[in-house]
C-alpha positions as CSV (number, residue, x, y, z in Angstrom):
1,M,-19.8,11.7,-12.0
2,L,-16.9,10.3,-9.8
3,E,-16.6,11.7,-6.3
4,I,-13.6,11.1,-4.2
5,H,-13.5,12.1,-0.3
6,N,-10.8,14.6,0.2
7,S,-8.9,14.1,3.5
8,L,-8.0,17.9,3.4
9,T,-11.4,19.3,3.1
10,G,-13.3,16.4,5.0
11,E,-15.6,16.2,2.4
12,K,-16.6,14.2,-0.9
13,A,-16.6,16.3,-4.0
14,E,-16.6,15.5,-7.9
15,F,-13.2,14.9,-9.2
16,K,-11.9,16.8,-11.8
17,P,-8.6,16.4,-13.3
18,L,-6.0,19.8,-12.9
19,R,-5.0,18.9,-16.7
20,G,-7.6,18.3,-19.2
21,N,-7.8,14.3,-19.1
22,D,-4.2,13.5,-17.2
23,V,-4.1,12.3,-13.8
24,R,-0.9,12.5,-11.6
25,M,-1.1,10.7,-8.7
26,Y,1.5,9.8,-6.1
27,V,1.3,7.5,-3.4
28,C,3.6,6.8,-0.4
29,G,5.0,3.4,-0.5
30,I,6.9,0.5,1.5
31,T,10.3,1.5,3.6
32,V,11.8,-1.6,2.6
33,Y,13.7,-3.7,5.8
34,D,11.1,-6.7,6.1
35,Y,8.6,-8.5,4.0
36,I,5.0,-6.6,3.5
37,H,2.2,-7.5,6.0
38,V,-1.6,-7.2,5.4
39,G,-1.9,-3.7,6.5
40,H,0.7,-2.9,3.8
41,A,-1.1,-5.0,1.1
42,R,-4.4,-3.2,2.2
43,M,-3.0,0.2,1.1
44,L,-1.1,-0.8,-1.9
45,L,-4.1,-2.7,-3.1
46,V,-6.4,0.4,-2.7
47,F,-4.4,2.6,-4.7
48,D,-3.9,-0.3,-7.4
49,L,-7.8,-0.1,-7.7
50,V,-7.8,3.8,-8.1
51,Q,-5.6,3.9,-10.8
52,R,-7.2,0.6,-12.5
53,Y,-10.7,2.5,-12.3
54,L,-9.3,6.1,-13.4
55,R,-8.0,4.2,-16.1
56,S,-10.9,2.3,-17.0
57,R,-12.9,5.5,-17.3
58,G,-10.6,7.0,-19.8
59,Y,-8.3,9.1,-17.6
60,A,-4.6,9.3,-18.6
61,V,-2.9,8.2,-15.4
62,T,0.5,8.6,-14.1
63,Y,1.1,6.7,-11.1
64,V,4.1,6.9,-9.1
65,R,4.7,4.7,-5.9
66,N,8.0,5.4,-4.3
67,I,10.1,3.4,-2.3
68,T,12.1,4.2,1.2
69,D,15.6,2.7,0.7
70,I,17.2,4.5,3.4
71,D,16.1,4.6,6.6
72,D,16.8,4.5,10.5
73,K,14.9,1.1,10.7
74,I,16.9,-0.2,7.4
75,I,20.3,0.6,9.1
76,Q,19.3,-1.0,12.3
77,R,17.8,-4.1,11.0
78,A,21.0,-4.3,8.5
79,A,23.5,-4.0,11.5
80,E,21.8,-6.7,13.5
81,N,21.9,-8.9,10.6
82,G,25.5,-8.1,10.0
83,E,24.5,-7.5,6.1
84,D,25.1,-4.2,4.2
85,W,22.2,-2.2,4.3
86,S,21.9,-1.3,0.7
87,A,21.9,-5.1,0.4
88,L,19.0,-5.5,3.0
89,A,16.8,-2.8,1.1
90,R,17.4,-4.3,-2.6
91,R,16.7,-8.1,-0.9
92,F,13.2,-6.7,0.5
93,T,12.4,-4.6,-2.4
94,T,12.9,-7.5,-4.7
95,A,10.1,-9.6,-2.1
96,M,7.9,-6.7,-2.2
97,H,7.6,-6.9,-6.0
98,E,7.3,-10.7,-5.7
99,D,4.3,-10.3,-3.4
100,C,2.9,-7.4,-5.2
101,A,2.6,-9.8,-8.1
102,L,1.0,-12.7,-6.4
103,L,-1.5,-10.2,-5.3
104,G,-2.3,-8.7,-8.8
105,L,-1.3,-5.7,-8.5
106,D,0.0,-3.8,-11.5
107,P,3.5,-1.9,-11.1
108,P,3.4,1.6,-11.0
109,D,4.6,3.6,-13.9
110,V,7.3,5.4,-12.1
111,E,8.7,3.8,-8.9
112,P,11.5,6.2,-7.4
113,R,14.2,5.1,-4.6
114,A,14.9,8.0,-2.1
115,T,18.9,7.1,-2.7
116,D,17.9,8.1,-6.2
117,Y,16.8,11.5,-5.6
118,I,19.7,12.8,-3.3
119,P,20.2,16.0,-5.7
120,E,16.7,16.7,-5.4
121,I,16.3,16.4,-1.8
122,V,19.4,18.5,-1.2
123,A,18.3,21.5,-3.7
124,M,14.6,21.4,-1.7
125,T,16.7,21.3,1.5
126,Q,18.7,24.6,0.2
127,T,15.6,26.2,-0.9
128,L,13.8,25.8,2.7
129,I,16.9,27.3,4.2
130,D,16.8,30.2,2.0
131,K,13.2,31.1,2.5
132,G,13.7,30.9,6.2
133,Y,11.6,27.8,6.9
134,A,14.5,25.5,7.8
135,Y,17.8,25.9,9.7
136,R,20.9,24.1,10.8
137,A,20.8,23.0,14.3
138,L,23.8,22.6,16.7
139,N,23.7,19.2,16.1
140,G,24.4,19.5,12.5
141,D,20.9,18.6,11.4
142,V,18.8,20.4,9.2
143,M,15.3,21.2,10.9
144,Y,11.9,22.5,9.6
145,S,10.6,25.5,11.7
146,V,7.1,24.2,11.9
147,R,6.0,27.7,13.3
148,K,7.1,29.3,10.0
149,F,4.4,27.5,8.3
150,P,0.9,29.1,9.6
151,R,-1.2,26.3,7.8
152,Y,0.1,23.8,9.7
153,G,-2.1,21.0,11.0
154,A,-4.6,21.5,8.1
155,L,-4.6,18.0,7.1
156,S,-4.7,16.3,10.4
157,G,-7.0,19.2,11.8
158,R,-4.5,19.9,14.6
159,R,-3.8,23.2,16.4
160,I,0.3,23.8,16.5
161,D,-0.3,24.3,20.2
162,E,-2.3,21.2,20.5
163,S,-0.2,19.0,18.7
164,R,3.0,20.5,20.4
165,A,1.5,19.5,23.9
166,G,0.2,15.7,22.4
167,A,3.1,15.1,20.0
168,R,5.3,12.3,20.3
169,V,8.2,14.3,19.6
170,Q,11.6,14.0,20.7
171,V,12.6,17.2,22.9
172,D,16.0,18.1,22.0
173,E,18.0,21.6,23.4
174,F,19.2,22.1,19.9
175,K,15.5,22.6,18.2
176,H,13.9,25.7,17.8
177,D,10.4,23.9,18.8
178,P,9.6,20.3,20.0
179,L,7.7,19.8,17.0
180,D,10.4,20.7,14.4
181,F,11.5,18.0,12.5
182,V,14.5,16.8,10.5
183,V,14.9,17.4,6.8
184,W,18.6,16.2,6.5
185,K,20.4,13.9,9.2
186,H,24.0,14.7,9.6
187,A,26.5,11.6,9.3
188,K,27.3,9.5,12.3
189,A,29.9,7.0,12.6
190,G,29.3,3.8,10.4
191,E,26.2,5.1,8.6
192,P,25.5,5.5,5.1
193,A,25.8,9.2,4.0
194,W,26.1,11.7,1.2
195,P,27.6,14.8,0.5
196,S,25.5,18.3,0.9
197,P,26.2,22.1,1.7
198,W,25.9,21.1,5.4
199,G,28.2,18.4,5.5
200,P,27.5,14.5,5.0
201,G,24.6,13.0,5.9
202,R,21.0,11.6,4.7
203,P,17.8,12.7,4.1
204,G,15.0,12.7,6.9
205,W,12.1,10.8,5.8
206,H,9.5,13.3,4.8
207,I,11.8,15.3,2.6
208,E,12.1,12.4,0.2
209,C,8.4,11.9,-0.7
210,S,8.2,16.2,-1.1
211,A,11.1,16.1,-3.6
212,M,10.3,13.0,-5.6
213,S,6.8,13.7,-5.9
214,T,7.2,17.5,-7.2
215,A,10.1,16.1,-9.4
216,L,8.2,13.6,-11.0
217,L,4.6,15.5,-10.8
218,G,5.2,18.9,-10.8
219,D,4.6,21.5,-7.7
220,Y,1.0,21.1,-8.0
221,F,-0.7,17.4,-8.9
222,D,-4.0,15.8,-8.5
223,L,-3.9,12.8,-6.1
224,H,-1.8,11.8,-3.2
225,G,-2.1,8.6,-1.3
226,G,-1.1,6.6,2.0
227,G,-2.5,4.6,4.7
228,M,-4.2,6.8,7.6
229,D,-1.3,6.5,9.8
230,L,0.6,8.6,7.2
231,K,-1.8,11.5,7.8
232,F,0.1,13.0,11.0
233,P,2.8,13.7,11.0
234,H,4.2,12.5,7.5
235,H,2.0,13.9,5.2
236,E,1.3,17.1,7.4
237,N,5.2,17.4,7.1
238,E,5.2,17.1,3.1
239,I,2.3,19.9,2.8
240,A,4.6,22.2,5.1
241,Q,7.7,21.6,2.9
242,S,6.3,21.4,-0.5
243,C,4.1,24.7,0.0
244,A,6.8,26.4,1.4
245,A,9.6,25.1,-0.9
246,C,7.3,25.5,-3.9
247,A,4.9,28.3,-3.2
248,S,1.9,25.8,-4.7
249,P,-1.1,24.5,-3.0
250,F,1.1,20.8,-3.5
251,V,-2.1,18.2,-4.0
252,H,-5.4,18.7,-5.3
253,V,-7.2,15.8,-3.2
254,W,-5.7,13.9,-0.6
255,M,-6.8,10.2,0.0
256,H,-6.1,8.0,2.9
257,N,-7.0,4.2,3.7
258,G,-8.3,2.8,7.1
259,F,-6.5,0.3,9.2
260,V,-6.5,-3.2,9.1
261,N,-7.0,-4.4,12.7
262,I,-6.3,-7.9,15.0
263,D,-8.7,-7.6,17.8
264,D,-9.6,-3.9,17.1
265,E,-6.1,-3.0,17.2
266,K,-4.1,-1.8,14.5
267,M,-1.8,-4.1,12.5
268,S,1.7,-3.2,12.8
269,K,5.3,-4.3,12.9
270,S,5.8,-2.2,16.0
271,L,2.9,-4.1,18.0
272,G,3.8,-7.4,17.0
273,N,0.5,-8.4,16.0
274,F,1.1,-8.7,12.2
275,F,0.8,-11.4,9.6
276,T,3.2,-10.9,6.4
277,V,1.6,-11.5,3.2
278,R,3.9,-14.6,2.9
279,E,2.3,-16.2,5.9
280,V,-1.4,-15.7,4.9
281,L,-0.8,-16.7,1.4
282,K,0.3,-20.1,2.0
283,T,-3.0,-20.8,4.0
284,L,-5.3,-19.8,1.1
285,R,-6.5,-21.4,-2.0
286,D,-5.1,-18.8,-4.3
287,P,-3.6,-15.1,-3.4
288,E,-6.7,-13.6,-5.0
289,V,-8.6,-14.7,-1.8
290,L,-6.6,-12.0,0.1
291,R,-7.3,-9.2,-3.0
292,F,-11.0,-10.2,-2.7
293,F,-10.9,-10.0,1.3
294,L,-9.4,-6.3,1.3
295,L,-11.7,-5.6,-1.5
296,G,-14.8,-6.0,0.8
297,S,-14.4,-3.1,3.1
298,H,-14.6,0.5,2.0
299,Y,-11.4,1.7,1.6
300,R,-11.6,4.5,4.0
301,G,-13.0,2.5,7.1
302,P,-11.2,-0.2,9.2
303,I,-11.1,-3.5,7.9
304,N,-10.8,-6.6,10.8
305,Y,-8.5,-9.3,10.2
306,S,-9.4,-12.9,11.2
307,A,-9.2,-16.4,9.7
308,A,-12.9,-16.9,9.6
309,Q,-13.2,-13.6,7.4
310,L,-10.7,-15.1,4.9
311,D,-12.6,-18.5,4.7
312,Q,-16.0,-16.5,4.1
313,A,-14.2,-14.2,1.5
314,D,-12.8,-17.8,0.0
315,E,-16.2,-19.3,-0.4
316,T,-17.8,-16.2,-1.6
317,L,-15.1,-15.6,-4.5
318,A,-15.2,-19.6,-5.3
319,G,-19.2,-18.7,-5.6
320,L,-18.5,-16.2,-8.3
321,Y,-16.1,-18.5,-10.2
322,R,-18.8,-21.3,-10.0
323,A,-21.2,-19.0,-11.5
324,L,-18.8,-18.5,-14.4
325,K,-18.1,-22.2,-14.7
326,D,-18.9,-23.7,-18.4
327,T,-19.6,-20.0,-19.7
328,V,-18.4,-19.0,-23.1
329,P,-16.8,-15.8,-21.9
330,A,-14.7,-17.5,-19.1
331,Q,-13.5,-19.8,-21.7
332,A,-12.8,-16.9,-24.4
333,S,-9.7,-14.8,-24.6
334,E,-9.5,-11.2,-22.7
335,S,-9.8,-9.4,-25.6
336,S,-13.5,-11.0,-26.0
337,A,-15.1,-9.2,-22.6
338,P,-16.3,-5.7,-22.9
339,A,-14.8,-2.6,-21.5
340,A,-15.8,-2.1,-18.2
341,D,-17.3,1.4,-19.3
342,S,-19.4,-0.1,-22.0
343,A,-22.5,0.8,-20.3
344,S,-22.3,4.2,-21.6
345,A,-22.6,3.3,-25.1
346,G,-26.1,4.2,-25.6
347,P,-29.5,1.7,-26.5
348,G,-29.1,-1.6,-24.9
349,R,-26.8,-0.5,-22.0
350,D,-26.0,-3.0,-19.2
351,A,-27.7,-2.1,-15.9
352,A,-25.6,-4.0,-14.0
353,L,-22.7,-1.7,-15.2
354,D,-24.4,1.4,-14.4
355,A,-25.1,0.1,-11.2
356,F,-21.4,-1.0,-10.8
357,H,-20.0,2.6,-11.7
358,A,-22.5,4.3,-9.8
359,A,-20.9,2.2,-6.5
360,M,-17.5,3.1,-7.7
361,E,-18.1,6.7,-8.4
362,D,-19.2,7.1,-5.2
363,D,-15.9,7.3,-3.6
364,F,-14.7,3.7,-4.9
365,N,-17.6,2.0,-2.9
366,T,-16.4,-1.6,-3.0
367,P,-18.6,-3.3,-0.8
368,E,-21.8,-1.9,-3.0
369,A,-19.9,-2.9,-6.3
370,M,-19.2,-6.3,-4.7
371,A,-23.4,-6.6,-4.1
372,V,-23.8,-6.0,-8.0
373,L,-21.1,-8.6,-8.6
374,A,-23.1,-11.1,-6.2
375,G,-26.4,-9.9,-8.2
376,V,-25.0,-10.9,-11.7
377,A,-23.7,-13.9,-10.3
378,R,-27.3,-14.7,-9.2
379,E,-28.7,-14.1,-12.7
380,L,-25.9,-16.1,-14.2
381,N,-26.8,-18.8,-12.1
382,I,-30.5,-18.8,-12.9
383,A,-29.4,-18.3,-16.8
384,K,-27.5,-21.4,-16.6
385,A,-30.4,-23.7,-15.1
386,A,-32.8,-21.9,-17.6
387,G,-30.5,-23.1,-20.4
388,D,-30.7,-19.3,-21.6
389,A,-27.8,-18.7,-23.8
390,A,-28.3,-15.2,-24.2
391,R,-28.7,-14.7,-20.8
392,I,-25.4,-16.6,-20.0
393,A,-23.4,-14.7,-22.5
394,A,-24.4,-10.9,-21.1
395,S,-24.3,-12.0,-17.5
396,S,-20.7,-13.4,-17.8
397,R,-19.6,-11.0,-20.2
398,S,-20.5,-8.4,-17.4
399,L,-19.0,-9.9,-14.4
400,L,-15.5,-10.5,-16.2
401,A,-15.7,-7.0,-16.9
402,M,-16.2,-5.7,-13.4
403,G,-13.7,-8.4,-12.5
404,K,-11.4,-6.8,-14.8
405,V,-11.7,-3.4,-13.1
406,L,-11.2,-5.2,-9.6
407,G,-8.2,-7.3,-10.5
408,I,-10.3,-10.5,-10.0
409,L,-12.2,-13.4,-11.8
410,Q,-9.8,-13.2,-14.8
411,Q,-8.3,-16.9,-14.1
412,Q,-10.3,-19.9,-15.8
413,P,-12.9,-21.1,-13.5
414,D,-12.0,-25.0,-13.4
415,A,-8.4,-24.2,-12.8
416,Y,-9.1,-21.8,-10.2
417,L,-11.7,-24.3,-8.3
418,K,-9.6,-27.1,-8.7
419,R,-6.9,-25.5,-6.2
420,G,-7.3,-26.2,-2.6
421,A,-5.6,-24.5,0.1
422,D,-2.2,-25.6,1.1
423,T,-0.6,-25.0,4.5
424,G,2.6,-25.9,2.9
425,A,3.7,-28.0,6.2
426,A,2.8,-30.6,8.8
427,A,2.4,-29.5,12.4
428,L,5.7,-29.1,14.0
429,T,6.4,-30.6,17.5
430,D,7.9,-27.7,20.3
431,A,11.5,-29.5,19.7
432,Q,11.2,-29.3,15.9
433,I,10.2,-25.7,15.8
434,E,13.4,-24.8,18.4
435,E,15.6,-27.2,15.9
436,L,14.8,-25.2,13.3
437,I,15.1,-21.9,15.3
438,A,18.7,-22.9,16.1
439,E,19.4,-23.7,12.1
440,R,18.1,-20.3,11.3
441,R,20.0,-18.7,13.9
442,A,23.2,-20.3,12.3
443,A,22.3,-19.3,8.7
444,R,21.7,-15.8,10.0
445,A,25.2,-15.6,11.6
446,A,26.7,-16.8,8.5
447,K,25.1,-14.3,6.5
448,N,23.0,-17.1,4.6
449,F,20.0,-14.9,4.4
450,R,18.7,-17.1,1.6
451,E,18.8,-20.2,4.0
452,S,17.5,-18.2,6.8
453,D,14.3,-16.7,5.0
454,R,13.5,-20.4,3.7
455,I,13.8,-21.6,7.3
456,R,11.5,-18.6,8.4
457,D,9.0,-19.1,5.3
458,R,9.0,-23.3,6.3
459,L,7.8,-22.2,10.1
460,S,5.3,-19.7,8.8
461,A,3.5,-22.5,6.5
462,A,3.4,-24.6,9.6
463,G,1.6,-21.6,11.2
464,I,4.6,-20.5,13.6
465,V,5.0,-16.7,14.1
466,L,8.8,-15.4,14.6
467,E,9.6,-12.6,16.9
468,D,13.1,-11.5,16.2
469,K,14.5,-9.5,19.0
470,P,17.6,-7.8,19.6
471,G,20.7,-10.2,20.2
472,G,19.8,-12.6,17.5
473,I,16.9,-14.0,19.9
474,S,14.1,-15.3,18.2
475,E,10.8,-15.9,20.4
476,W,7.7,-17.7,18.9
477,R,4.2,-18.6,19.0
478,R,1.6,-20.7,17.1
479,A,-0.9,-18.3,14.9
């Protein structure tokens, strides 16, 4: 029996799909204005794991993960670069796909982009106006009237008056209430815009997910996920919009993953304390190490990022591969490994797989599930020392089956273990760093973004963290 913690109720309960065996799942994806960092990677990995496990248990999953390809940050970054906003969004979308592939993430079944759903966004905005939940403000924006939705705050546990007092919202004279949020932004000079009944403009951030999720999955679907930072206001605003427009409950179960922290502070671009996936992968034996590290903590809790933690994950994962080395299933084709749910086959059922599933069905408890893997690896090492072929085969098959669900241990052990960490570049002097930064500045001025990215990657590989400031200034520090 799979139990999932529902952020809306604050309780863990048995998960039952709304429509038979079908699971419809929407996850808020990335705003593509920069490379993804480790905090993004955790969110992406958590929900990759959820859809993998659901599929392994026989559910028919429709996994939708959106891309925000029009946003204030995209427009601002493009202006700083002297680059077309859509070209920048496409460039970083490609980079995101590359990083996701390295981390072993399955592509979503559908990956909608906000700019492809402008008609649906306009239609939902009009519905909200017609129903009295939204209004056209004096500045030309269409705003959502929060006080018109009595259940506002149910997800985050905030009362409207408490939110009003503590919310970091812009107080504008054209709003009916400081908590009211923008649904459709009126066009500003030089910014991209689309036609609408209220004049040219572009969608607000919150409305795009409401429109895309309901268009693709229906008015009421099974799972909605995202990072803990989206709980308020983004997901709270999604609920208000979607429930008002569609007159339905919107989402059955809400899931939120915890933060990646550095020195007990959330990793984020706004704080400047982030490491991109590309930076981190250059220091690791294999991208699977980062995946293994992120799986080591329960998805709802925080995880502390450090080089020491990554080193520990590297050694533990290598130990699992050493256990699989020279075993028959590890050398055989993937099809030879049993399905991860074969433990339910009756007599002779696998106790380790039972324990693995018990952990995973307890709100995707990956630390406990990985403890089961460690126990099987110990049994495998004992069997290898004793030359017990039957136990070797059984234990290695179990280890591979569990690893397949988690997205690990699917490489050939010999090949994996021969890899070593490659930092990608020798140490650079301060003068060499300044010279490379000057070359990158020249490349950016010439709009040669490929060369600019290449130089940044070289600096990252040498342990140099760049922080781009307004005006083309780049500050640097050694990681």
